[in-house]
N, C-alpha and C positions, 0 to 999 in steps of 0.2 A: 589633124587626126582628134578626133573627139575625144573629151576627157571622162566622159561616161558612155556605157552600151547603147548600142540605137537597137531597141527591140524588133525583133522580126516579127510578123504577120502568126505565128507561131506562139512566141511568146507572151507577144499583145493577148491573144485569145485565152490565155491559159489565166489570164487576171482579169476579172468578170468588170472592175472598173475602168481599166484600158480598153479592154473591148468595146463597153458601150460608147465610149470616148472616138475611137478608132471608126466603129459603125457609123457615129454620129457627123463624124465628120465626112467620112463616104456618101452618108447621104445627104447632107447640106450642101457639098462642093460637086454632086453626082460625079464622081469618080471613084475608082479603085485605087488610087495614088496615096499613100500615107507619106508626107515629106517627113526628111531627117529631122526637123527641128521637133516634130511629133513623137517622132522614132523615141528621140535622146529624153523629151519630158516624162515618154511613159515609167521612166526610173523610179518617180513620184505621182503615183496615181490621182493622188489628192489635188497636184500644182496642174497636172496634166490639164485636167476638168476647169480648174480655175482660169487658167489663162485661156483655154479654148471658148471657155463661157464668155470669159470679157472679149475676146477677139468678135466673138460671133453679136456679141452687144453694140460694139463699137464699129466694126468693117463690114455688118451684113445687114443694117438694118437700116429702112427707109429714113432720110433726113435732108436737113438742108443742102449737105456737100453730099454731092453725086460719088459711086463708086470710085468711077476713074481718078476723081480729083482726091478722094480718100486714100489710092493707092501710091498717088503720086507725093502726096504729102509725106507718106509712109518711107517712100525713096531716099525724098529729103532730110527727114528723121534720122535714119538708117546709116546717110553719108554721114551727116556731124555725128553722130555715134559712133561710125567707122565698124560698122557690122557689115561685113562682105556678103553673109549669109542671106541677112534681110535683103541686102538692095538687087541681090540676083532674084531672091524668090518674088519681092513686090514688083520688080521689073517685067518679071514674067507674067504675074496676074494683071499687072497694068497695059502690058501689050495684049492680053488675053480681052481685057474691056475695054481695048480699040485705042490704046496709043498708039498715035501714029511714030514714024523717024522724027518727024519735024517738032512734035511736041517732046519727044525724050530730050532732042538736041535742045531745044528752050529752057527745059527744066532743068539740063546739065548747066548752063550758062546761068540761071538764077540760083542755082545750087552755089556753084563756084563764085558769084557776086556777092550772095550773102554771107560765104564763108571770111570772104576777103575783105568785106567791110565790117562784118562782124569783129574779125580780129583786130581791123585798126581803132574802132571805137574801142574796144577792151582796152588794147596795148596804151590807147592815150587816155583813159579814164575819161571818157567826155560827159558832162554830165547829163541826166535828160530833160530837155525842155520841158517848162509848164504846162504848154501847150498840149503835150501830149499823153498827161495825165488824167485820167477816167476823172469825173465830179460829178 
């Protein structure tokens, strides 16, 4: 259950700053759907705008990392942070960007392996090899 109110479209429309962000989300994503994450953030219009602007500047720009890979990284980080909502929403986004079942399976295998080896290295307090340091 949410710890904050999820603003309806009617409530969002009554707050100009929230309406502007929701309108931008709809235009940018070419959809009428506003997901619950944005509806929850709408309780703080300034934070809503900041997070949306940041998301656009990282996830929706041309760069060296393609959009599907960005979504897959987001899934991995969300898994490490145990964010069920983000895992679900970014898995849906990755699938919309063409992630196949095979890619998803490999991603889950990599996430599981990384979690295992990360925990082992941390538990054993293995010192970093000098060869891995940036010079």
